[in-house]
Residue frames relative to the residue before (quaternion, step in Angstrom):
aa qw qx qy qz dx dy dz
M 1.0000 0.0000 0.0000 0.0000 0.00 0.00 0.00
T 0.6352 0.5332 -0.3323 0.4492 3.58 1.03 -0.82
A 0.6500 0.5121 -0.3131 0.4661 3.58 0.95 -0.88
K 0.6510 0.5150 -0.3173 0.4586 3.58 1.00 -0.81
L 0.6526 0.5091 -0.3169 0.4631 3.60 0.97 -0.81
I 0.6389 0.5143 -0.3292 0.4679 3.58 1.03 -0.75
R 0.6577 0.4927 -0.3104 0.4779 3.58 0.95 -0.85
N 0.6327 0.5269 -0.3287 0.4627 3.60 1.00 -0.79
A 0.6409 0.5248 -0.3221 0.4583 3.57 1.02 -0.83
Y 0.6328 0.5290 -0.3248 0.4629 3.59 1.03 -0.76
E 0.6809 0.4753 -0.2906 0.4754 3.58 0.87 -0.93
A 0.6417 0.5136 -0.3260 0.4670 3.60 1.01 -0.78
A 0.6326 0.5306 -0.3323 0.4560 3.59 1.04 -0.75
L 0.6307 0.5219 -0.3322 0.4685 3.58 1.01 -0.78
T 0.6763 0.4978 -0.2977 0.4540 3.57 0.86 -0.96
M 0.6951 0.4705 -0.2893 0.4602 3.59 0.85 -0.93
T 0.5940 0.5440 -0.3704 0.4626 3.60 1.11 -0.55
A 0.6522 0.4949 -0.3080 0.4846 3.57 0.98 -0.85
V 0.6339 0.5340 -0.3275 0.4537 3.59 0.99 -0.83
L 0.6896 0.4725 -0.2851 0.4690 3.59 0.84 -0.94
L 0.6174 0.5380 -0.3460 0.4580 3.59 1.05 -0.70
C 0.7017 0.4522 -0.2699 0.4799 3.58 0.83 -0.97
W 0.6081 0.5394 -0.3434 0.4706 3.58 1.09 -0.69
G 0.6513 0.5171 -0.3177 0.4554 3.59 0.98 -0.79
V 0.6424 0.5064 -0.3182 0.4792 3.58 1.01 -0.81
A 0.6640 0.4992 -0.3006 0.4685 3.58 0.96 -0.90
L 0.6255 0.5352 -0.3359 0.4577 3.58 1.06 -0.73
W 0.6372 0.5111 -0.3193 0.4805 3.55 1.05 -0.77
L 0.6509 0.5089 -0.3143 0.4676 3.59 0.95 -0.85
E 0.6287 0.5470 -0.3351 0.4396 3.57 0.98 -0.82
G 0.7068 0.4521 -0.2658 0.4748 3.56 0.90 -0.90
A 0.6917 0.4970 -0.2842 0.4401 3.58 0.95 -0.88
E 0.7971 0.2971 -0.1332 0.5086 3.57 0.98 -0.85
G 0.4593 -0.7078 0.4372 0.3111 3.60 1.23 0.05
L 0.2806 0.7871 -0.5035 0.2197 3.57 1.02 0.78
H 0.5906 -0.5562 0.4504 0.3729 3.54 -1.34 0.25
T 0.6420 -0.5561 0.3748 0.3716 3.58 -1.21 0.57
D 0.5645 0.6271 -0.3980 0.3601 3.61 1.11 -0.47
V 0.5326 0.6110 -0.4211 0.4071 3.61 1.21 -0.30
L 0.6182 0.5343 -0.3382 0.4669 3.59 1.14 -0.61
V 0.6544 0.5057 -0.3068 0.4710 3.56 0.96 -0.90
L 0.6430 0.5239 -0.3235 0.4554 3.58 0.97 -0.82
A 0.6507 0.5208 -0.3189 0.4513 3.58 0.93 -0.88
V 0.6722 0.4875 -0.2978 0.4710 3.59 0.92 -0.89
A 0.6719 0.5105 -0.3044 0.4419 3.59 0.88 -0.96
L 0.6799 0.4823 -0.2989 0.4646 3.60 0.88 -0.89
T 0.6687 0.5002 -0.3145 0.4514 3.59 0.91 -0.84
L 0.6297 0.5434 -0.3323 0.4447 3.59 0.95 -0.84
T 0.7368 0.4254 -0.2392 0.4680 3.56 0.80 -1.02
L 0.6597 0.5179 -0.3166 0.4432 3.60 1.05 -0.71
A 0.6047 0.6113 -0.3665 0.3556 3.59 0.97 -0.85
R 0.6883 0.4883 -0.2969 0.4468 3.58 0.90 -0.86
S 0.7051 0.4700 -0.2806 0.4507 3.58 0.90 -0.88
Q 0.7103 0.4485 -0.2607 0.4758 3.61 1.17 -0.49
R 0.4249 0.7482 -0.4480 0.2429 3.59 1.23 -0.21
T 0.7983 0.2210 -0.1160 0.5482 3.61 0.94 -0.79
A 0.3771 0.7496 -0.4725 0.2693 3.59 1.22 0.39
D 0.3851 -0.6924 0.5522 0.2593 3.54 -1.11 0.66
T 0.7486 -0.4140 0.2670 0.4437 3.57 -1.31 0.11
R 0.6437 0.5347 -0.3300 0.4368 3.58 0.95 -0.83
R 0.6758 0.4835 -0.2985 0.4695 3.58 0.90 -0.88
R 0.6545 0.5103 -0.3232 0.4547 3.60 1.00 -0.71
L 0.6377 0.5009 -0.3321 0.4818 3.59 1.02 -0.68
A 0.6210 0.5277 -0.3376 0.4711 3.57 1.07 -0.71
A 0.6405 0.5223 -0.3211 0.4625 3.57 1.03 -0.80
L 0.6359 0.5429 -0.3270 0.4404 3.58 1.01 -0.79
V 0.6789 0.4523 -0.2815 0.5052 3.57 1.15 -0.57
L 0.7525 0.4428 -0.2316 0.4290 3.56 0.74 -1.08
L 0.6695 0.5342 -0.3341 0.3934 3.62 0.84 -0.88
P 0.6624 0.4761 -0.3408 0.4673 3.67 0.82 -0.75
V 0.6404 0.5254 -0.3329 0.4505 3.60 1.01 -0.79
T 0.7121 0.4399 -0.2676 0.4773 3.58 0.82 -0.95
A 0.5994 0.5463 -0.3658 0.4566 3.61 1.11 -0.57
G 0.6587 0.4890 -0.3077 0.4820 3.57 0.98 -0.81
A 0.6576 0.5094 -0.3132 0.4582 3.58 0.96 -0.83
S 0.6182 0.5634 -0.3567 0.4162 3.60 1.04 -0.69
I 0.5835 0.5729 -0.3781 0.4338 3.59 1.15 -0.53
F 0.6334 0.5120 -0.3311 0.4764 3.58 1.03 -0.74
V 0.6236 0.5201 -0.3409 0.4737 3.59 1.04 -0.71
G 0.6418 0.5261 -0.3166 0.4596 3.58 1.01 -0.80
R 0.6472 0.4999 -0.3158 0.4811 3.58 0.97 -0.82
L 0.6446 0.5269 -0.3146 0.4559 3.56 1.03 -0.83
L 0.6379 0.5206 -0.3228 0.4668 3.58 1.02 -0.77
A 0.6754 0.5034 -0.2965 0.4501 3.57 1.00 -0.76
S 0.7725 0.3594 -0.1914 0.4873 3.59 0.96 -0.82
H 0.7849 0.0875 -0.0303 0.6127 3.61 1.07 -0.72
Y 0.2303 -0.8487 0.4565 0.1348 3.53 0.39 1.29
V 0.6795 0.5016 -0.3098 0.4367 3.60 0.79 -0.96
L 0.6793 0.4748 -0.2925 0.4770 3.58 0.88 -0.91
G 0.6518 0.5147 -0.3144 0.4598 3.58 0.96 -0.84
A 0.6399 0.5202 -0.3212 0.4656 3.57 1.02 -0.81
A 0.6410 0.5251 -0.3227 0.4574 3.59 1.02 -0.79
V 0.6640 0.4937 -0.3029 0.4729 3.58 0.95 -0.88
Y 0.6439 0.5217 -0.3169 0.4614 3.58 0.97 -0.86
T 0.6657 0.5035 -0.3005 0.4616 3.58 0.88 -0.94
A 0.6536 0.5102 -0.3141 0.4624 3.57 0.95 -0.85
G 0.6474 0.5299 -0.3197 0.4448 3.58 1.00 -0.81
M 0.6677 0.4903 -0.2991 0.4736 3.57 0.95 -0.85
A 0.6520 0.5041 -0.3159 0.4702 3.59 0.98 -0.80
L 0.6321 0.5395 -0.3248 0.4515 3.58 1.02 -0.82
A 0.6311 0.5555 -0.3307 0.4287 3.58 1.00 -0.85
I 0.6968 0.4276 -0.2638 0.5119 3.59 1.15 -0.57
W 0.6480 0.5572 -0.3262 0.4040 3.59 0.90 -0.90
I 0.6825 0.5103 -0.3042 0.4257 3.62 0.96 -0.83
R 0.4299 0.6951 -0.4732 0.3289 3.62 1.21 0.05
R 0.5529 0.6311 -0.3884 0.3811 3.59 1.15 -0.48
F 0.6863 0.5038 -0.2829 0.4417 3.59 1.18 -0.49
G 0.7191 -0.4826 0.2437 0.4367 3.58 1.20 0.38
P 0.7735 -0.4015 0.2447 0.4250 3.56 -1.35 0.09
T 0.6463 0.5259 -0.3380 0.4376 3.60 0.94 -0.81
A 0.6698 0.4805 -0.2934 0.4841 3.56 0.93 -0.88
T 0.6077 0.5605 -0.3492 0.4411 3.58 1.08 -0.69
K 0.6752 0.4770 -0.2945 0.4795 3.58 0.92 -0.89
A 0.6197 0.5278 -0.3457 0.4668 3.59 1.04 -0.68
G 0.6337 0.5313 -0.3251 0.4588 3.57 1.05 -0.76
T 0.6245 0.5345 -0.3331 0.4618 3.57 1.05 -0.76
L 0.6727 0.4839 -0.2943 0.4761 3.59 0.94 -0.87
L 0.6053 0.5446 -0.3524 0.4614 3.58 1.13 -0.58
A 0.7026 0.4838 -0.2734 0.4445 3.58 0.97 -0.83
L 0.5661 0.6513 -0.3898 0.3216 3.61 1.01 -0.73
P 0.7246 0.4128 -0.2879 0.4708 3.67 0.65 -0.93
L 0.6158 0.5434 -0.3573 0.4448 3.60 1.09 -0.58
V 0.6233 0.5036 -0.3333 0.4967 3.57 1.12 -0.66
A 0.6499 0.5194 -0.3146 0.4570 3.58 0.94 -0.90
L 0.5932 0.5893 -0.3581 0.4155 3.58 1.10 -0.67
L 0.6635 0.4925 -0.3090 0.4709 3.60 1.10 -0.58
V 0.6394 0.5020 -0.3237 0.4842 3.58 1.22 -0.43
V 0.6477 0.4631 -0.3010 0.5248 3.58 1.03 -0.80
P 0.4211 -0.7655 0.4218 0.2425 3.63 -0.64 1.01
G 0.3478 0.8032 -0.4493 0.1793 3.61 1.22 -0.01
P 0.7174 0.4700 -0.2952 0.4210 3.65 0.60 -1.03
A 0.6961 0.4724 -0.2827 0.4609 3.59 1.11 -0.56
L 0.5334 0.6252 -0.4160 0.3893 3.59 1.25 -0.04
A 0.6254 -0.5209 0.4155 0.4062 3.55 -1.28 0.33
P 0.6328 -0.5681 0.3581 0.3856 3.63 -1.04 0.69
E 0.6597 0.5251 -0.3287 0.4254 3.61 0.98 -0.77
A 0.6560 0.5055 -0.3150 0.4636 3.58 1.21 -0.35
Q 0.5127 0.6902 -0.4034 0.3132 3.58 1.24 -0.28
S 0.5958 0.6150 -0.3722 0.3582 3.59 1.04 -0.69
G 0.6961 0.4833 -0.2838 0.4488 3.58 1.11 -0.57
L 0.5542 0.6373 -0.3912 0.3654 3.59 1.22 -0.18
V 0.6839 -0.4914 0.3504 0.4100 3.53 -1.29 0.37
T 0.3844 -0.7299 0.5230 0.2145 3.59 -1.00 0.85
W 0.7050 -0.4709 0.3136 0.4276 3.55 -1.30 0.24
G 0.6340 0.5509 -0.3381 0.4245 3.59 1.02 -0.75
W 0.6757 0.4698 -0.2863 0.4906 3.56 0.95 -0.88
S 0.6179 0.5425 -0.3453 0.4524 3.57 1.06 -0.69
A 0.6372 0.5145 -0.3227 0.4745 3.58 1.01 -0.80
L 0.6461 0.5108 -0.3213 0.4674 3.58 1.00 -0.80
V 0.6342 0.5184 -0.3286 0.4702 3.59 0.99 -0.80
G 0.6184 0.5407 -0.3392 0.4584 3.60 1.06 -0.73
A 0.6621 0.4882 -0.3006 0.4826 3.59 0.99 -0.83
V 0.6296 0.5284 -0.3293 0.4648 3.59 1.04 -0.78
A 0.6304 0.5333 -0.3299 0.4577 3.59 1.01 -0.82
C 0.6390 0.5151 -0.3252 0.4697 3.59 0.96 -0.85
G 0.6909 0.4893 -0.2862 0.4487 3.57 0.81 -1.00
G 0.6670 0.5121 -0.3059 0.4464 3.57 0.93 -0.87
V 0.6572 0.5068 -0.3054 0.4669 3.58 0.95 -0.89
W 0.6832 0.4832 -0.3031 0.4560 3.59 0.83 -0.92
L 0.6458 0.5337 -0.3277 0.4367 3.59 0.93 -0.87
V 0.7108 0.4560 -0.2693 0.4628 3.57 0.76 -1.01
Q 0.6849 0.4717 -0.3006 0.4670 3.58 0.87 -0.89
G 0.6316 0.5334 -0.3329 0.4536 3.58 1.05 -0.72
L 0.6653 0.4822 -0.3011 0.4841 3.58 0.95 -0.86
G 0.6314 0.5383 -0.3333 0.4477 3.56 1.03 -0.77
D 0.6833 0.4739 -0.2856 0.4764 3.57 0.97 -0.84
R 0.6572 0.5226 -0.3146 0.4428 3.57 1.09 -0.66
F 0.8168 0.2527 -0.1029 0.5084 3.57 0.85 -0.96
G 0.5720 0.5990 -0.3857 0.4066 3.60 1.25 -0.15
P 0.7333 -0.3905 0.2988 0.4696 3.59 -1.29 0.00
R 0.5450 -0.6561 0.4151 0.3164 3.56 -0.88 0.95
S 0.6731 0.5152 -0.3035 0.4352 3.59 0.96 -0.81
W 0.6900 0.4697 -0.2750 0.4770 3.60 1.23 -0.36
R 0.4627 0.6900 -0.4552 0.3203 3.59 1.21 -0.04
A 0.4433 -0.7028 0.4932 0.2574 3.54 -0.94 0.94
Q 0.1923 -0.7621 0.6101 0.0995 3.52 -1.08 0.81
P 0.5218 -0.6376 0.4545 0.3387 3.63 -0.88 0.89
V 0.2698 -0.7598 0.5748 0.1393 3.54 -0.94 0.94
P 0.3606 -0.7399 0.5160 0.2370 3.63 -0.57 1.05
G 0.5103 -0.6606 0.4588 0.3045 3.53 -1.04 0.79
E 0.4393 -0.6841 0.5161 0.2696 3.53 -1.06 0.75
P 0.4940 -0.6414 0.4799 0.3381 3.59 -0.98 0.71
P 0.5355 -0.6328 0.4388 0.3467 3.60 -0.97 0.76
R 0.2832 -0.7633 0.5613 0.1486 3.55 -1.04 0.82
R 0.4239 -0.7038 0.5152 0.2440 3.51 -0.90 0.95
S 0.1765 -0.7833 0.5904 0.0824 3.55 -0.81 1.03
R 0.4529 -0.6843 0.5043 0.2687 3.54 -1.16 0.64
L 0.5176 0.6438 -0.4202 0.3755 3.57 1.25 -0.16
H 0.0574 -0.7613 0.6448 0.0370 3.54 -1.17 0.67
P 0.4368 -0.2799 -0.8221 0.2344 1.56 -1.25 2.18
R 0.6687 -0.5050 0.3717 0.3996 3.53 -1.31 0.34
P 0.6644 -0.5103 0.3553 0.4147 3.60 -1.21 0.41
S 0.6502 0.5157 -0.3345 0.4465 3.61 0.93 -0.80
T 0.6447 0.5059 -0.3229 0.4736 3.59 1.04 -0.73
R 0.6384 0.5220 -0.3223 0.4649 3.58 0.98 -0.83
M 0.6761 0.4912 -0.2951 0.4633 3.57 0.90 -0.93
A 0.6367 0.5232 -0.3287 0.4612 3.59 1.03 -0.74
L 0.6635 0.4904 -0.3029 0.4770 3.58 0.98 -0.83
Q 0.6289 0.5235 -0.3334 0.4683 3.59 1.04 -0.74
M 0.6518 0.5058 -0.3130 0.4705 3.58 0.96 -0.86
A 0.6553 0.5159 -0.3141 0.4537 3.57 0.92 -0.90
A 0.6672 0.5017 -0.3069 0.4572 3.57 0.91 -0.88
G 0.6725 0.5040 -0.2991 0.4520 3.58 0.91 -0.91
I 0.6918 0.4681 -0.2826 0.4717 3.59 0.89 -0.92
A 0.6355 0.5285 -0.3347 0.4525 3.60 0.97 -0.82
A 0.6562 0.4935 -0.3056 0.4821 3.58 0.96 -0.86
A 0.6380 0.5280 -0.3266 0.4555 3.60 1.04 -0.77
F 0.6230 0.5263 -0.3421 0.4668 3.60 1.01 -0.71
V 0.6741 0.4951 -0.2981 0.4600 3.58 0.90 -0.92
V 0.7070 0.4513 -0.2644 0.4761 3.58 0.74 -1.07
G 0.6371 0.5478 -0.3302 0.4302 3.58 0.98 -0.82
R 0.6867 0.4740 -0.2808 0.4743 3.57 0.94 -0.88
L 0.6857 0.5023 -0.2934 0.4375 3.58 0.95 -0.85
F 0.8311 0.2570 -0.0875 0.4853 3.58 0.87 -0.93
F 0.7715 0.3360 -0.1924 0.5049 3.62 1.17 -0.36
D 0.3755 -0.7666 0.4614 0.2416 3.60 1.29 0.16
D 0.8467 -0.1196 0.0927 0.5100 3.62 -0.76 -1.02
H 0.6278 0.5351 -0.3393 0.4521 3.59 1.25 -0.04
W 0.2726 0.8011 -0.4892 0.2113 3.58 1.22 0.43
P 0.5786 0.5997 -0.4168 0.3630 3.70 0.98 -0.54
W 0.6002 0.5711 -0.3778 0.4134 3.62 1.07 -0.57
V 0.6501 0.5054 -0.3146 0.4722 3.57 1.02 -0.77
V 0.6841 0.4939 -0.2865 0.4539 3.58 0.89 -0.98
L 0.6485 0.5288 -0.3251 0.4407 3.59 0.92 -0.86
T 0.6684 0.4845 -0.3061 0.4741 3.59 0.94 -0.83
A 0.6214 0.5394 -0.3443 0.4521 3.60 1.00 -0.76
Y 0.6603 0.4881 -0.3080 0.4805 3.58 1.05 -0.72
V 0.6850 0.5123 -0.3021 0.4209 3.58 0.76 -1.08
A 0.6717 0.5122 -0.3097 0.4365 3.60 0.89 -0.90
A 0.7517 0.3930 -0.2147 0.4841 3.61 1.03 -0.73
A 0.5356 0.6359 -0.4165 0.3680 3.62 1.18 -0.39
G 0.8100 0.1591 -0.1546 0.5428 3.55 -0.92 0.91
N 0.1350 0.8481 -0.4984 0.1186 3.54 1.20 0.67
R 0.0541 -0.8026 0.5941 -0.0006 3.57 -0.68 1.14
G 0.7783 -0.2641 0.1454 0.5507 3.55 1.20 0.41
R 0.7490 -0.4167 0.2771 0.4342 3.54 -1.31 0.17
T 0.6859 0.4991 -0.2925 0.4415 3.56 0.80 -1.03
D 0.6358 0.5418 -0.3277 0.4413 3.59 1.00 -0.82
V 0.6710 0.4878 -0.3046 0.4680 3.58 0.88 -0.89
L 0.6448 0.5137 -0.3215 0.4658 3.58 0.97 -0.84
R 0.6510 0.5226 -0.3195 0.4483 3.58 0.93 -0.89
K 0.6910 0.4749 -0.2941 0.4589 3.58 0.85 -0.93
G 0.6163 0.5417 -0.3480 0.4535 3.58 1.06 -0.66
V 0.6708 0.4842 -0.2929 0.4794 3.57 0.96 -0.90
E 0.6640 0.5063 -0.3115 0.4536 3.59 0.93 -0.87
R 0.6438 0.5116 -0.3336 0.4609 3.58 0.99 -0.76
L 0.6613 0.4953 -0.3128 0.4685 3.59 0.94 -0.82
A 0.6559 0.5038 -0.3164 0.4645 3.59 0.95 -0.85
G 0.6677 0.4979 -0.3003 0.4648 3.56 0.94 -0.88
A 0.6451 0.5220 -0.3194 0.4576 3.57 1.00 -0.82
T 0.6164 0.5425 -0.3463 0.4537 3.59 1.07 -0.69
V 0.6586 0.4853 -0.3020 0.4894 3.58 0.95 -0.88
G 0.6416 0.5228 -0.3205 0.4608 3.58 0.99 -0.82
T 0.6087 0.5553 -0.3401 0.4533 3.55 1.10 -0.70
L 0.6629 0.4968 -0.3009 0.4724 3.57 0.95 -0.88
L 0.6384 0.5170 -0.3264 0.4676 3.59 1.00 -0.77
A 0.6705 0.4957 -0.2979 0.4648 3.57 0.93 -0.91
A 0.6133 0.5427 -0.3483 0.4561 3.57 1.08 -0.69
G 0.6511 0.5104 -0.3136 0.4660 3.57 1.02 -0.78
V 0.6427 0.5142 -0.3187 0.4700 3.57 1.02 -0.82
A 0.6578 0.5085 -0.3117 0.4600 3.58 0.96 -0.87
A 0.6341 0.5372 -0.3310 0.4470 3.58 1.05 -0.76
V 0.6516 0.5073 -0.3122 0.4697 3.58 1.08 -0.72
G 0.4089 -0.7414 0.4442 0.2932 3.58 1.16 -0.58
V 0.2680 0.7735 -0.5265 0.2294 3.59 1.06 0.72
T 0.0893 0.7974 -0.5883 0.1010 3.60 -0.78 1.03
G 0.7825 0.3981 -0.2352 0.4171 3.55 -1.36 -0.07
D 0.8366 -0.1643 0.1367 0.5045 3.54 -1.13 -0.76
T 0.5887 0.5779 -0.3697 0.4276 3.59 1.12 -0.61
S 0.6550 0.5054 -0.3165 0.4640 3.58 0.99 -0.79
V 0.6170 0.5333 -0.3461 0.4637 3.60 1.10 -0.66
A 0.6556 0.5013 -0.3066 0.4743 3.59 0.94 -0.88
L 0.6590 0.5003 -0.3064 0.4707 3.57 0.98 -0.83
M 0.6143 0.5551 -0.3441 0.4429 3.59 1.06 -0.73
F 0.6720 0.4774 -0.2998 0.4802 3.59 0.93 -0.85
T 0.6210 0.5380 -0.3414 0.4566 3.58 1.05 -0.69
V 0.6498 0.5118 -0.3073 0.4705 3.57 0.96 -0.89
L 0.6458 0.5154 -0.3191 0.4642 3.60 0.96 -0.84
A 0.6427 0.5288 -0.3282 0.4468 3.59 0.97 -0.82
V 0.6650 0.4886 -0.3018 0.4774 3.58 0.93 -0.88
A 0.6474 0.5222 -0.3170 0.4557 3.59 1.00 -0.85
L 0.6371 0.5136 -0.3216 0.4763 3.59 1.03 -0.77
W 0.6365 0.5473 -0.3195 0.4396 3.57 1.00 -0.83
L 0.7729 0.3709 -0.1786 0.4828 3.57 0.93 -0.93
R 0.4586 0.7279 -0.4318 0.2710 3.61 1.20 -0.33
P 0.6624 0.5051 -0.3511 0.4277 3.68 0.83 -0.74
L 0.6168 0.5540 -0.3541 0.4327 3.61 1.16 -0.42
N 0.7664 -0.1839 0.1507 0.5967 3.57 1.01 -0.85
Y 0.5285 -0.6622 0.4328 0.3080 3.55 -0.93 0.91
A 0.5514 0.6290 -0.3978 0.3769 3.61 1.13 -0.54
Y 0.6032 0.5547 -0.3628 0.4438 3.61 1.07 -0.65
W 0.6650 0.4985 -0.2971 0.4701 3.56 0.97 -0.89
A 0.6443 0.5181 -0.3218 0.4613 3.59 0.97 -0.83
A 0.6449 0.5160 -0.3196 0.4644 3.59 1.00 -0.81
G 0.6786 0.4955 -0.2929 0.4562 3.57 0.90 -0.91
M 0.6631 0.5053 -0.3079 0.4584 3.57 0.95 -0.85
T 0.6388 0.5240 -0.3304 0.4564 3.58 0.96 -0.81
C 0.6678 0.4911 -0.2945 0.4755 3.56 0.92 -0.90
A 0.6674 0.5061 -0.3044 0.4537 3.60 0.92 -0.91
L 0.6634 0.4919 -0.3100 0.4710 3.59 0.95 -0.82
S 0.6147 0.5326 -0.3496 0.4650 3.58 1.08 -0.61
L 0.6369 0.5046 -0.3181 0.4884 3.57 1.04 -0.76
L 0.6286 0.5331 -0.3311 0.4594 3.58 1.07 -0.75
L 0.6402 0.5130 -0.3214 0.4730 3.59 0.99 -0.82
G 0.6442 0.5158 -0.3184 0.4664 3.55 1.00 -0.78
Y 0.6263 0.5370 -0.3316 0.4575 3.57 1.05 -0.74
F 0.6904 0.4529 -0.2664 0.4972 3.57 1.09 -0.75
G 0.6061 -0.6114 0.3383 0.3799 3.59 1.24 0.14
Q 0.5224 0.6278 -0.4279 0.3871 3.59 1.22 0.19
D 0.5108 -0.6241 0.4966 0.3209 3.54 -1.23 0.52
A 0.2045 -0.8356 0.4994 0.1026 3.53 0.21 1.32
L 0.6436 0.5353 -0.3333 0.4338 3.58 0.97 -0.81
H 0.6550 0.5123 -0.3093 0.4614 3.57 1.01 -0.82
L 0.7109 0.4692 -0.2576 0.4561 3.60 1.06 -0.73
L 0.4908 0.7039 -0.4224 0.2921 3.60 1.17 -0.33
P 0.6446 0.4980 -0.3554 0.4584 3.67 0.87 -0.70
T 0.6367 0.5195 -0.3265 0.4671 3.57 1.04 -0.76
R 0.6231 0.5364 -0.3362 0.4594 3.57 1.04 -0.76
L 0.6557 0.5081 -0.3143 0.4616 3.59 0.92 -0.86
E 0.6372 0.5166 -0.3296 0.4674 3.57 0.98 -0.79
G 0.6615 0.5095 -0.3085 0.4556 3.57 0.93 -0.87
I 0.6410 0.5170 -0.3194 0.4688 3.58 1.01 -0.80
A 0.6575 0.5103 -0.3128 0.4577 3.58 0.94 -0.89
V 0.6649 0.4982 -0.3051 0.4653 3.59 0.92 -0.89
G 0.6556 0.5162 -0.3153 0.4520 3.60 0.91 -0.87
A 0.6485 0.5130 -0.3187 0.4634 3.57 1.00 -0.81
V 0.6510 0.5155 -0.3184 0.4574 3.59 0.95 -0.86
L 0.6573 0.5104 -0.3147 0.4565 3.60 0.92 -0.86
S 0.6668 0.5008 -0.3034 0.4610 3.59 0.94 -0.86
V 0.6545 0.5050 -0.3102 0.4695 3.57 0.95 -0.88
A 0.6435 0.5297 -0.3246 0.4471 3.59 0.95 -0.86
A 0.6630 0.5068 -0.3105 0.4551 3.59 0.94 -0.87
S 0.7027 0.4701 -0.2781 0.4560 3.60 0.92 -0.89
W 0.6847 0.4883 -0.2860 0.4593 3.60 1.11 -0.58
W 0.8185 0.3052 -0.1195 0.4719 3.57 0.94 -0.83
L 0.7076 0.4063 -0.2709 0.5107 3.61 1.18 -0.31
L 0.8254 -0.2346 0.1103 0.5016 3.57 -0.39 1.29
P 0.0661 0.8215 -0.5631 0.0603 3.63 0.68 0.99
V 0.4011 -0.6900 0.5474 0.2519 3.53 -1.18 0.64
P 0.4069 -0.7186 0.4969 0.2666 3.64 -0.54 1.07
R 0.5368 -0.6660 0.4162 0.3084 3.53 -0.84 0.99
A 0.6803 0.5074 -0.2994 0.4359 3.58 0.90 -0.88
R 0.7696 0.3457 -0.1879 0.5029 3.57 1.10 -0.62
R 0.4389 0.7264 -0.4465 0.2833 3.54 1.29 -0.06
Q 0.2132 -0.7670 0.5951 0.1103 3.56 -0.92 0.94
P 0.5183 -0.6382 0.4564 0.3403 3.61 -0.92 0.80
V 0.2174 -0.7454 0.6169 0.1283 3.53 -1.05 0.83
P 0.4263 -0.7241 0.4620 0.2837 3.61 -0.56 1.06
G 0.8235 0.2418 -0.1799 0.4807 3.52 -1.12 0.75
T 0.3717 0.7593 -0.4776 0.2392 3.61 1.02 0.58
T 0.4787 0.6558 -0.4562 0.3641 3.58 1.21 0.14
S 0.3796 -0.7343 0.5200 0.2149 3.55 -0.79 1.03
P 0.5169 -0.6470 0.4516 0.3319 3.61 -1.02 0.69
V 0.7639 0.3413 -0.2040 0.5083 3.58 1.13 -0.40
S 0.6128 0.5747 -0.3551 0.4101 3.60 1.22 -0.05
């Protein structure tokens, strides 16, 4: 266990170094070009999610990421604008994009990695508060061009830090490219990838509806949980476990955020504390997903406080949204074309970038 914690700390240090590097570049861009603060959130979100998926990538996969991530990051801004101005249409496009990212796994490892890169900016879109803002506030947000540039910066930052870590770090800890597994033909009809895509679409679509009806501008919390619980779906039990772990972790994160709010931490101190919380959450994430959920909940609460929102007042609403999203995702995976455990075939690349 001690050796595992040390290795986890090394990997978390690499990721946080890349995050801070990309955050610094985005901070410079924000000041130089007069951009909105959401460019910083986008840089952090993309780097966090990209670092894990690129850790064992070979040169071909990294070059593909350099092309695909900026394109999809720019396209996600249009989806965000669509959600703000035409919620129903934007929700439909978002749901279709997430389902597509899973459905194309049937075409092999290359398509699977492309699907992962397609999902990354869409996940980041739920963390960046842009789509939930009033339409009149949208004009100040980062544009598609800057988003594409941030995507390229995230790729460069992750590769630079991980490359230096592998070059000068302990030899036994150096990452080795993992060859993609050949796709396996399943006797199930529809195929597992199609079933998982339909389950994801159903869960996210229901989350959009319920989120808008009962959570108003806080609907992203419901949708994000519906995605996280179903991403990398390995069966009914897996989705249920992740839903419970996310809710348990969010509850602990809520208590931590309440303590921080009681102390009155604000400004630059809250930003430093947010990065510290993320580092600890990254360190403990391989042990149990609940640690990551707790850290993310606390960090997002600090982010809301930085933007001037009453994070403590919103925490109960956040917990309700997480619980509802988990229930919707579990219901979709259990009742809509479930994959029988005894006959389930592994789908390559089923690891979620955020799970």
